[in-house]
C-alpha positions, 0 to 999 in steps of 0.5 A: 887459850889462843883459838886454833887457826888454820882452816876455813870453809868456803862454798862454791868453787875454789880458785887457786892452789892449796890444800882442800877437802870436801865439806858438807853440802858440797862446800869445800874446806880450803887452807886459809893464810897462816894466821896469828892471834894479836893482842895489839900493835903499837909504836912506842919507845923501847923501855928495856934491853940494850936498845932502851930509848929507841923508837920501836914498833911492838907486836904483842901476840895473845896467849901465855904459858906462864903466870908470873905473879908480877905480870903487867900484861895479863890482858894479853892472855886472852884478848886479841884479833885474828890477823894474817902474817901479811896484815901484821907486816902491813900494819908494822910498815905503816909506822916506818920504824926500823926496829920491831919487837915481838912480845906477849904474852909468849909469842913463841906459843904461836907457830906463825910467829916464826914466818912473821919474824922471817918476813920482817927480816926480809923487809929490812927490819931489825927484829927483837924477840922478847920471850918468857924463856919457857919454850925453845928458841931453836926455830927462831931465825938467826937474824933475830935478837933473842931476849930470853927471860930467866924466871927467878923464884919470886916470879912463881915460875922458876921451875918452867925455865927452858935451860937449853935455850942458854946454850943456843944464845949468841953474842947479839942476844940478851938474857934478862932476870927480873928481880923481886927481892934479895933472894931473887938477886942471890939466885940470879947471881948464882946462875950468872956465875955458875953458868958463865952467862956473861961469856955468852951475851949481855945479861940484864938485871931488872927490878920488879917495878914498884916492888924493888927499888932500882937503887937497891938492885944497883947497890947489890950489883956494885958490891958484888962486882957482878958484870951485868947491866942494871935496867929499869922499865923506861916506858913506866917512867915516861908514861906512868900508869900506861900499860903499853907505854903510850 
């Protein structure tokens, strides 16, 4: 689990404002700056979404509420370091890159992801959010491009989809289905048609890397005349075997 963050203990006088209380031995409890548990921050090429190919700074937050069988970032379930929103923003700005993506794990598990996105927007960054789709996106700032996974049966987590998210999406947002086999494809196609998803925003179909050949997925889409975008994980072609694409 991601450690609970928020309060720290200081001895001696407390300077400045903020909530505080009396601790043992005359120490005081003061509210610390809002903190995040961060797995990694790195500069790479965006490998997915309609912005594939663009340089991007990735902020990968620690923790996930899902356990997809094909997950390729399981190291982000637990590893990480505690950082304030300001520290994350400062590290992002070192790269002087206008495009930033919050990913995970599941970034929405941490409440401070919301003020982080707000601050990045305020500083003029184009902000993407990659979410597993199991938590509500209702509080995500409107300026953020929300890329929402819809988990297919092959993931082992299709019963965790938060379907209400799809009603919130706008034209700038994206829906992503990661497809492991023909059964997943048939299920995803049904969702696209019955829920009229392409009316809301772009819909992306992605093959599970190393499991489903991209050409097979492309052929199924063509044969069915399905109005979705077939994508592959570009970073895994650019840097084979690298977990984070660099």
